[in-house]
C-alpha positions as CSV (number, residue, x, y, z in Angstrom):
1,M,35.8,9.3,-10.9
2,G,36.3,5.9,-9.3
3,A,34.5,2.7,-10.2
4,A,32.2,3.0,-7.2
5,S,31.1,6.5,-8.0
6,A,30.6,5.6,-11.7
7,E,28.4,2.7,-10.6
8,F,26.4,4.9,-8.3
9,S,26.0,7.5,-11.0
10,A,24.7,4.9,-13.5
11,E,22.3,3.4,-10.9
12,K,21.0,6.9,-10.0
13,S,20.5,7.7,-13.7
14,S,18.7,4.5,-14.3
15,S,16.4,5.0,-11.3
16,L,15.6,8.6,-12.4
17,R,14.7,7.3,-15.9
18,A,12.5,4.6,-14.5
19,I,10.7,7.0,-12.3
20,F,10.3,9.6,-15.0
21,W,9.2,7.3,-17.7
22,G,6.9,5.3,-15.4
23,G,5.2,8.4,-14.2
24,L,4.9,9.9,-17.6
25,I,3.5,6.7,-19.3
26,A,1.2,5.7,-16.4
27,G,0.1,9.3,-16.0
28,A,-0.7,9.7,-19.8
29,M,-2.5,6.3,-20.0
30,D,-4.5,7.0,-16.8
31,I,-5.6,10.5,-17.7
32,T,-6.5,9.4,-21.2
33,A,-8.6,6.6,-19.8
34,A,-10.2,9.0,-17.4
35,C,-11.0,11.5,-20.2
36,I,-12.5,8.7,-22.3
37,S,-14.5,7.2,-19.4
38,G,-15.7,10.6,-18.2
39,G,-16.7,11.6,-21.7
40,L,-18.6,8.5,-22.4
41,R,-20.3,8.2,-19.0
42,T,-21.1,11.9,-18.2
43,G,-20.1,13.9,-21.3
44,A,-17.2,15.5,-19.3
45,S,-14.6,17.3,-21.4
46,P,-10.9,16.7,-20.8
47,V,-10.8,20.2,-19.2
48,R,-13.5,19.2,-16.7
49,V,-11.6,15.9,-16.0
50,F,-8.4,17.9,-15.3
51,Q,-10.3,20.3,-13.1
52,S,-11.8,17.4,-11.1
53,V,-8.3,16.4,-10.2
54,A,-7.5,19.9,-9.0
55,R,-10.8,19.7,-7.0
56,G,-9.0,17.4,-4.6
57,L,-6.6,20.2,-3.7
58,I,-8.7,23.4,-4.0
59,G,-12.3,22.1,-3.8
60,A,-15.3,23.1,-6.0
61,D,-13.6,26.3,-7.0
62,S,-11.5,24.2,-9.4
63,F,-14.5,24.2,-11.8
64,T,-14.5,28.0,-12.0
65,G,-10.8,28.4,-12.7
66,G,-10.8,27.7,-16.4
67,F,-7.6,26.5,-18.0
68,K,-5.5,27.5,-14.9
69,T,-7.2,24.9,-12.7
70,A,-7.2,22.4,-15.5
71,A,-3.4,22.8,-15.9
72,L,-3.1,22.5,-12.1
73,G,-5.1,19.3,-12.2
74,L,-3.1,17.9,-15.0
75,A,0.2,18.7,-13.2
76,L,-1.1,17.2,-10.0
77,H,-2.1,14.0,-11.9
78,F,1.4,13.5,-13.3
79,L,3.0,14.3,-9.9
80,I,0.8,11.6,-8.3
81,A,1.6,9.1,-11.1
82,T,5.3,9.8,-10.6
83,I,5.1,9.4,-6.8
84,W,3.4,6.0,-7.3
85,T,6.2,5.0,-9.7
86,A,8.8,6.1,-7.2
87,V,7.1,4.0,-4.5
88,F,7.1,0.9,-6.7
89,Y,10.6,1.5,-7.8
90,L,11.9,1.8,-4.2
91,A,9.9,-1.3,-3.1
92,S,11.4,-3.2,-6.1
93,R,14.9,-2.5,-4.8
94,R,14.1,-4.6,-1.7
95,L,11.5,-7.0,-3.2
96,E,13.1,-8.1,-6.4
97,F,10.1,-10.4,-7.2
98,L,8.2,-7.2,-8.1
99,V,10.3,-6.8,-11.3
100,R,10.9,-10.5,-11.9
101,Q,7.1,-11.1,-12.1
102,A,6.2,-7.6,-13.2
103,V,2.9,-8.4,-14.9
104,I,1.4,-10.1,-11.8
105,W,2.7,-7.6,-9.3
106,G,2.0,-4.6,-11.6
107,A,-1.7,-5.7,-11.9
108,L,-1.9,-6.1,-8.1
109,Y,-0.1,-2.7,-7.6
110,G,-2.8,-1.2,-9.8
111,V,-5.4,-2.6,-7.4
112,V,-3.5,-1.2,-4.4
113,V,-3.2,2.2,-6.0
114,Y,-7.0,2.2,-6.8
115,F,-8.0,1.3,-3.2
116,F,-5.5,3.7,-1.6
117,M,-6.6,6.6,-3.8
118,Y,-10.4,6.0,-3.5
119,F,-10.5,4.9,0.2
120,V,-7.8,7.1,1.7
121,V,-6.7,10.0,-0.5
122,L,-10.1,11.1,-1.9
123,P,-11.9,11.0,1.5
124,L,-9.1,13.1,3.0
125,S,-9.0,15.5,0.1
126,A,-11.2,18.6,-0.5
127,I,-13.5,16.3,-2.4
128,H,-14.4,14.3,0.8
129,A,-15.7,11.5,-1.3
130,K,-17.1,8.5,0.5
131,P,-16.2,5.1,-1.0
132,S,-19.8,4.0,-0.7
133,S,-20.9,6.8,-3.0
134,Y,-19.4,5.2,-6.1
135,P,-21.7,2.9,-8.3
136,F,-20.4,-0.6,-8.7
137,S,-19.9,-0.1,-12.4
138,S,-17.6,2.9,-11.6
139,I,-15.6,0.8,-9.2
140,I,-15.1,-2.0,-11.8
141,I,-14.1,0.5,-14.5
142,G,-11.7,2.3,-12.1
143,L,-10.1,-0.9,-11.1
144,A,-9.6,-1.9,-14.7
145,I,-8.1,1.5,-15.5
146,H,-5.7,1.3,-12.5
147,I,-4.6,-2.3,-13.4
148,F,-4.0,-1.7,-17.1
149,C,-3.1,2.0,-17.2
150,V,-1.3,2.5,-13.9
151,G,0.0,-0.7,-12.2
152,L,1.2,-2.6,-15.3
153,P,2.9,0.3,-17.0
154,I,4.7,1.3,-13.8
155,A,5.9,-2.3,-13.2
156,L,7.0,-2.9,-16.8
157,V,8.9,0.4,-17.0
158,V,10.6,-0.2,-13.7
159,R,11.5,-3.8,-14.8
160,R,12.9,-2.3,-18.1
161,Y,15.2,0.0,-16.2
162,S,16.2,-2.6,-13.5
163,K,18.3,-4.6,-15.9
């Protein structure tokens, strides 16, 4: 194996680790925050929170599917977190300031993720949620969760594996 292929292999390994760990950590932090928030605000169980994620794909039937739809929702949640990590990682390859100032750009990335999910993805999903249907307190809580549990962990993990 030549020097160029070894360097490519190491870079590929580092990128996969960054995307894997970023998706895992952000996904775990975000779903934990969603379970705590849902439990405190509405009394929703974690299973109900996971099913609400699946609702975006399969609609209201997600709530009658038991643990199967809860597992689907949890898997979808981690897939989405991993995709958001991959997007940040790929952007950081061209825009190096994203990892040099990871705290600032991670927080801003959390805001971007929040607005994209709530103003683009959810209205287009089987939920058909309208952004105007969310109470102001939910928006603030959602933004805080996305800043601290999604954007920052993703940016910091990507920075860690970019060295």
